[in-house]
C-alpha positions as CSV (number, residue, x, y, z in Angstrom):
1,X,-63.3,37.3,22.0
2,X,-63.8,33.7,23.0
3,X,-66.6,33.0,25.4
4,X,-66.1,30.8,28.5
5,X,-68.2,28.0,26.8
6,X,-65.9,28.2,23.7
7,X,-62.8,28.0,25.8
8,X,-64.2,25.0,27.6
9,X,-65.1,23.2,24.4
10,X,-61.5,23.8,23.1
11,X,-60.0,22.0,26.1
12,X,-60.5,18.7,24.2
13,X,-57.8,19.8,21.8
14,X,-55.2,20.3,24.5
15,X,-53.9,16.8,23.9
16,X,-52.6,18.0,20.5
17,X,-50.2,20.4,22.2
18,X,-46.9,19.0,23.4
19,X,-44.7,21.2,25.6
20,X,-41.7,18.9,25.5
21,X,-41.5,17.7,21.9
22,X,-38.3,15.5,22.3
23,X,-40.0,13.4,25.0
24,X,-43.1,12.6,22.9
25,X,-43.4,9.7,20.5
26,X,-43.0,10.1,16.7
27,X,-46.7,9.9,15.9
28,X,-47.7,12.2,18.8
29,X,-45.4,14.9,17.3
30,X,-46.9,14.4,13.8
31,X,-50.4,14.9,15.2
32,X,-49.5,17.9,17.3
33,X,-50.7,21.4,16.6
34,X,-48.1,23.2,18.6
35,X,-46.1,23.3,21.8
36,X,-48.2,25.9,23.7
37,X,-52.0,25.5,24.1
38,X,-52.4,29.0,25.5
39,X,-50.9,30.4,22.3
40,X,-53.6,28.6,20.4
41,X,-56.3,30.2,22.6
42,X,-54.6,33.6,22.3
43,X,-54.6,33.4,18.5
44,X,-58.3,32.3,18.3
45,X,-59.2,35.1,20.7
46,X,-57.5,37.6,18.5
47,X,-59.6,36.8,15.4
48,X,-62.6,38.8,14.3
49,X,-65.3,37.4,12.1
50,X,-63.7,38.7,8.9
51,X,-60.4,37.0,9.7
52,X,-62.2,33.7,10.5
53,X,-64.0,33.8,7.1
54,X,-60.7,34.7,5.4
55,X,-59.0,31.6,7.0
56,X,-61.8,29.4,5.7
57,X,-61.4,30.9,2.2
58,X,-57.6,30.3,2.4
59,X,-58.1,26.6,3.1
60,X,-60.5,26.3,0.1
61,X,-58.0,28.2,-2.0
62,X,-55.1,25.9,-1.0
63,X,-57.2,22.8,-1.9
64,X,-58.2,24.2,-5.2
65,X,-54.6,25.2,-6.0
66,X,-53.4,21.7,-5.0
67,X,-55.9,20.0,-7.4
68,X,-54.9,22.5,-10.1
69,X,-51.2,21.7,-9.7
70,X,-51.0,19.1,-12.6
71,X,-52.0,21.9,-15.0
72,X,-49.3,24.2,-13.7
73,X,-46.6,21.6,-14.1
74,X,-43.9,22.8,-16.5
75,X,-44.2,19.7,-18.7
76,X,-48.0,19.1,-18.5
77,X,-48.8,20.2,-22.0
78,X,-45.6,18.7,-23.4
79,X,-46.7,15.4,-22.0
80,X,-50.2,15.6,-23.4
81,X,-48.8,16.5,-26.8
82,X,-46.4,13.5,-26.8
83,X,-49.3,11.2,-25.7
84,X,-51.4,12.4,-28.7
85,X,-48.6,12.2,-31.2
86,X,-47.8,8.6,-30.1
87,X,-51.5,7.8,-30.4
88,X,-51.7,6.6,-26.7
89,X,-49.1,3.9,-27.3
90,X,-47.8,3.6,-23.7
91,X,-45.7,0.5,-24.4
92,X,-42.8,2.5,-25.9
93,X,-39.8,2.9,-23.5
94,X,-39.9,6.7,-24.1
95,X,-43.5,6.9,-23.1
96,X,-42.8,4.9,-20.0
97,X,-40.0,7.4,-19.0
98,X,-42.1,10.5,-19.7
99,X,-45.2,9.2,-17.9
100,X,-43.1,8.0,-14.9
101,X,-41.4,11.3,-14.6
102,X,-44.6,13.2,-15.1
103,X,-46.7,11.2,-12.6
104,X,-44.2,11.2,-9.8
105,X,-43.4,14.9,-10.2
106,X,-47.1,15.8,-10.1
107,X,-47.7,13.7,-7.0
108,X,-44.9,15.5,-5.2
109,X,-46.2,18.9,-6.3
110,X,-49.7,18.1,-5.1
111,X,-48.5,16.9,-1.7
112,X,-46.3,20.0,-1.3
113,X,-49.3,22.3,-2.1
114,X,-51.5,20.5,0.4
115,X,-48.8,21.2,2.9
116,X,-49.9,24.8,2.9
117,X,-52.9,23.7,4.9
118,X,-50.4,23.3,7.7
119,X,-49.4,26.9,8.0
120,X,-50.0,27.3,11.8
121,X,-48.0,25.8,14.6
122,X,-48.4,27.4,18.0
123,X,-45.1,27.6,19.8
124,X,-42.8,29.7,22.1
125,X,-40.3,32.3,21.2
126,X,-37.8,33.3,23.9
127,X,-37.0,36.9,24.7
128,X,-34.9,38.6,27.3
129,X,-36.7,41.3,29.4
130,X,-35.2,44.4,31.0
131,X,-34.2,42.4,34.1
132,X,-32.4,39.8,32.1
133,X,-35.1,37.1,32.6
134,X,-36.1,34.8,29.7
135,X,-39.8,35.2,28.8
136,X,-41.7,33.4,26.2
137,X,-43.9,35.0,23.5
138,X,-46.2,33.2,21.1
139,X,-45.5,32.3,17.5
140,X,-48.5,31.3,15.5
141,X,-47.2,30.9,11.9
142,X,-45.1,28.1,10.6
143,X,-43.3,30.2,8.0
144,X,-41.2,27.3,6.8
145,X,-41.7,23.5,6.4
146,X,-39.2,22.9,9.3
147,X,-41.5,24.8,11.7
148,X,-44.3,22.3,11.4
149,X,-43.5,18.6,12.1
150,X,-46.1,17.1,9.8
151,X,-45.5,19.6,7.1
152,X,-41.8,18.8,7.2
153,X,-42.5,15.1,6.8
154,X,-45.0,15.6,3.9
155,X,-43.3,18.4,1.9
156,X,-39.7,17.4,2.3
157,X,-39.3,13.8,3.4
158,X,-42.1,12.3,1.4
159,X,-42.1,14.8,-1.6
160,X,-38.4,14.3,-2.1
161,X,-39.0,10.6,-2.8
162,X,-41.4,11.4,-5.6
163,X,-39.4,14.3,-7.0
164,X,-36.0,12.6,-7.1
165,X,-37.4,9.2,-8.2
166,X,-39.1,11.0,-11.1
167,X,-35.8,12.7,-12.0
168,X,-33.9,9.4,-11.9
169,X,-36.4,7.9,-14.3
170,X,-36.1,10.9,-16.7
171,X,-32.3,10.6,-16.5
172,X,-32.5,7.2,-18.3
173,X,-33.6,9.0,-21.6
174,X,-30.0,10.0,-22.7
175,X,-28.9,6.5,-21.9
176,X,-31.4,5.0,-24.3
177,X,-30.3,7.4,-27.0
178,X,-26.6,6.8,-26.5
179,X,-27.1,3.0,-26.7
180,X,-28.6,3.5,-30.1
181,X,-25.5,5.2,-31.5
182,X,-22.6,3.9,-29.4
183,X,-21.6,0.3,-29.8
184,X,-18.4,0.3,-27.7
185,X,-19.3,-1.5,-24.5
186,X,-16.3,0.0,-22.7
187,X,-17.5,3.6,-23.4
188,X,-21.1,2.7,-22.4
189,X,-19.7,1.3,-19.1
190,X,-18.2,4.6,-18.2
191,X,-21.5,6.4,-19.0
192,X,-23.3,3.9,-16.7
193,X,-20.8,4.6,-14.0
194,X,-21.3,8.4,-14.2
195,X,-25.0,7.9,-14.4
196,X,-24.9,5.7,-11.3
197,X,-22.8,8.1,-9.3
198,X,-25.0,11.1,-10.2
199,X,-28.3,9.4,-9.3
200,X,-26.7,7.8,-6.2
201,X,-26.4,11.4,-4.8
202,X,-30.2,11.9,-5.4
203,X,-30.9,8.7,-3.5
204,X,-28.5,9.8,-0.7
205,X,-30.4,13.1,-0.5
206,X,-33.7,11.3,-0.2
207,X,-32.3,9.3,2.8
208,X,-30.6,12.4,4.3
209,X,-34.0,14.2,4.7
210,X,-35.0,11.5,7.2
211,X,-31.9,12.3,9.4
212,X,-33.8,15.3,10.7
213,X,-36.7,13.8,12.7
214,X,-39.8,15.9,13.4
215,X,-39.0,15.3,17.1
216,X,-35.8,17.4,16.5
217,X,-37.5,20.5,15.3
218,X,-38.4,21.9,18.8
219,X,-36.5,21.8,22.0
220,X,-37.8,20.9,25.5
221,X,-39.1,24.4,26.0
222,X,-41.3,24.3,22.9
223,X,-39.0,26.7,21.0
224,X,-38.1,26.2,17.4
225,X,-34.7,24.6,17.2
226,X,-33.3,26.9,14.5
227,X,-29.6,26.0,15.3
228,X,-30.2,22.3,14.8
229,X,-32.0,22.9,11.6
230,X,-29.2,25.1,10.3
231,X,-26.7,22.4,11.2
232,X,-28.7,19.8,9.3
233,X,-28.5,21.9,6.2
234,X,-24.7,22.1,6.0
235,X,-24.3,18.4,5.1
236,X,-27.3,18.8,2.9
237,X,-25.6,21.5,0.9
238,X,-22.5,19.4,0.7
239,X,-24.6,16.6,-0.9
240,X,-26.1,19.2,-3.3
241,X,-22.6,20.5,-4.2
242,X,-21.5,16.9,-4.9
243,X,-24.6,16.3,-6.9
244,X,-23.8,19.3,-9.1
245,X,-20.3,18.1,-9.8
246,X,-21.5,14.6,-10.6
247,X,-24.2,16.1,-12.9
248,X,-21.4,18.0,-14.7
249,X,-19.4,14.8,-15.2
250,X,-22.5,12.9,-16.3
251,X,-23.5,15.6,-18.8
252,X,-19.9,15.8,-20.1
253,X,-19.8,12.1,-20.8
254,X,-23.0,12.4,-22.7
255,X,-21.6,15.3,-24.7
256,X,-18.3,13.5,-25.4
257,X,-19.9,10.3,-26.6
258,X,-22.5,12.0,-28.8
259,X,-19.9,14.3,-30.3
260,X,-17.7,11.3,-31.1
261,X,-20.6,9.7,-33.0
262,X,-21.9,12.8,-34.6
263,X,-20.7,12.3,-38.2
264,X,-18.3,14.8,-39.9
265,X,-20.9,15.4,-42.6
266,X,-23.4,16.5,-39.9
267,X,-20.8,18.8,-38.2
268,X,-20.2,20.6,-41.5
269,X,-20.1,24.4,-41.1
270,X,-22.5,24.7,-44.0
271,X,-25.3,23.5,-41.8
272,X,-26.6,26.1,-39.4
273,X,-27.3,25.7,-35.7
274,X,-31.1,25.8,-36.2
275,X,-31.0,23.2,-38.9
276,X,-28.8,20.9,-36.8
277,X,-30.9,21.4,-33.8
278,X,-34.1,20.6,-35.7
279,X,-32.8,17.6,-37.7
280,X,-30.4,15.8,-35.4
281,X,-31.3,14.2,-32.0
282,X,-27.6,13.9,-31.1
283,X,-27.1,17.6,-31.6
284,X,-30.1,18.5,-29.3
285,X,-28.8,16.3,-26.5
286,X,-25.3,17.6,-27.0
287,X,-26.6,21.2,-26.7
288,X,-28.5,20.5,-23.4
289,X,-25.5,18.6,-22.0
290,X,-23.0,21.4,-22.7
291,X,-25.3,24.0,-21.3
292,X,-25.5,22.0,-18.0
293,X,-21.7,21.6,-18.0
294,X,-21.2,25.4,-18.3
295,X,-24.0,26.7,-16.0
296,X,-24.2,24.2,-13.2
297,X,-20.7,25.0,-11.8
298,X,-21.8,28.7,-11.6
299,X,-24.6,27.7,-9.2
300,X,-22.1,25.8,-7.1
301,X,-20.3,29.0,-6.3
302,X,-23.2,30.1,-4.0
303,X,-22.8,26.9,-2.0
304,X,-19.1,27.5,-1.7
305,X,-19.7,31.0,-0.4
306,X,-22.1,29.6,2.2
307,X,-19.4,27.4,3.6
308,X,-16.8,30.1,3.4
309,X,-18.8,32.6,5.5
310,X,-19.7,29.8,8.0
311,X,-16.1,28.6,8.6
312,X,-14.6,32.1,8.3
313,X,-17.1,34.2,10.2
314,X,-19.4,31.6,11.8
315,X,-22.4,33.0,9.8
316,X,-24.9,30.2,9.6
317,X,-28.1,32.2,8.7
318,X,-27.1,33.8,5.4
319,X,-29.4,32.5,2.6
320,X,-27.2,31.7,-0.4
321,X,-29.7,29.3,-2.0
322,X,-30.4,29.6,-5.8
323,X,-32.5,26.5,-6.0
324,X,-34.9,27.9,-8.7
325,X,-32.0,28.8,-11.0
326,X,-30.4,25.4,-10.4
327,X,-33.7,23.6,-11.1
328,X,-34.2,25.6,-14.3
329,X,-30.8,24.6,-15.6
330,X,-31.5,20.9,-14.8
331,X,-35.0,21.2,-16.3
332,X,-33.4,22.0,-19.6
333,X,-32.4,18.3,-19.9
334,X,-36.0,17.3,-19.2
335,X,-37.3,19.8,-21.7
336,X,-35.0,18.3,-24.3
337,X,-36.7,14.9,-23.8
338,X,-39.9,16.4,-25.1
339,X,-38.3,18.5,-27.8
340,X,-36.3,15.5,-29.0
341,X,-39.5,13.5,-29.4
342,X,-41.7,16.1,-30.9
343,X,-39.3,17.3,-33.7
344,X,-39.0,13.9,-35.4
345,X,-42.7,13.2,-35.1
346,X,-43.6,16.6,-36.6
347,X,-40.9,16.2,-39.3
348,X,-42.3,12.8,-40.2
349,X,-45.8,14.2,-40.5
350,X,-44.6,17.0,-42.6
351,X,-42.7,14.5,-44.8
352,X,-45.9,12.4,-45.2
353,X,-47.8,15.6,-46.1
354,X,-45.2,16.6,-48.7
355,X,-45.2,13.1,-50.1
356,X,-49.0,13.1,-50.4
357,X,-48.9,16.5,-52.0
358,X,-46.2,15.4,-54.5
359,X,-48.2,12.3,-55.3
360,X,-51.3,14.4,-55.8
361,X,-49.5,16.7,-58.1
362,X,-48.1,13.7,-60.0
363,X,-51.5,12.3,-60.4
364,X,-52.8,15.7,-61.7
365,X,-50.0,15.8,-64.3
366,X,-50.8,12.3,-65.5
367,X,-54.5,13.2,-65.7
368,X,-53.6,16.3,-67.8
369,X,-51.4,14.2,-70.1
370,X,-54.2,11.7,-70.6
371,X,-56.7,14.5,-71.3
372,X,-54.4,16.0,-73.8
373,X,-53.9,12.7,-75.5
374,X,-57.7,12.1,-75.7
375,X,-58.2,15.5,-77.2
376,X,-55.6,14.9,-79.8
377,X,-57.2,11.5,-80.7
378,X,-60.6,13.2,-81.0
379,X,-59.1,15.9,-83.3
380,X,-57.4,13.3,-85.4
381,X,-60.6,11.3,-85.8
382,X,-62.5,14.4,-86.8
383,X,-60.0,15.1,-89.6
């Protein structure tokens, strides 16, 4: 229970609670802790000593996890391995692409994790009583980024800039490889067009996040504006659907060009899949491209169902998102960047070791011949 002195000391925080969010300024909304100060007092009053300690530990845990995010990144150890294999030569275009993608993605992940510090936003939730009157109950938790204005800005608007910019940088890798094998400028032009359209959808998505202002998240009664947020996400899913289709086109153009330049000798049926995958860069990129072409349309079906149920039955709250699956499919292309760099470097080192071993054996054979000749000469002299 809060004492009267504690309640009095908390009055200084009342300025961070805005009952009518749409009427407040942008930065007032970002600094706000909620829409109902009494809900804040009610929550603090409900805590016992154990829960207070647990809340402090949770904050420390979030900070520790945020700082640990780089080590959890899917490509962290791949990146370290590439840096070591390239002997810290950061001037190479491939290294610039890998480091650009790695750095921007990590920054986005760290910011998103720090967003978990903003897990409370004290607001109203309307309910109808037995007499038909609307009463407001308290909501403490911000269970999604959209329920906390600052968390929305940090983890969606700002993070999307880092994530998608990092992806755009990584998408340049196949372009570099294609320019090495394809000399027809007309063909390269079509690849650039598909590349430009695909990444333009990512830029569009970055800008679209800013169409939902933090001032739009709560209405004049301090209630979470779920309907407005749901309406925001329908164009968002349209952009995502278009992005998937452009990704399919982009990956197909990569596959088509690489297959055209993949020599008939290399396509021979006598060479197995593993050997082709290990020895030929073009084959590795072809493989990742065709997997994307096949699997990405399957993910788009979930988005199509979302629109179907909305326009057919007016269901707007069904969660059809398969973001993790979609991201795993897309990540295959980024995985292939590292694999495509590591295989040649390892093969080169193995080749060097083999050459050294052969040279050593050759020297040993020469030494044996010389020794035998010396022995023969000694024997002849003795006779």
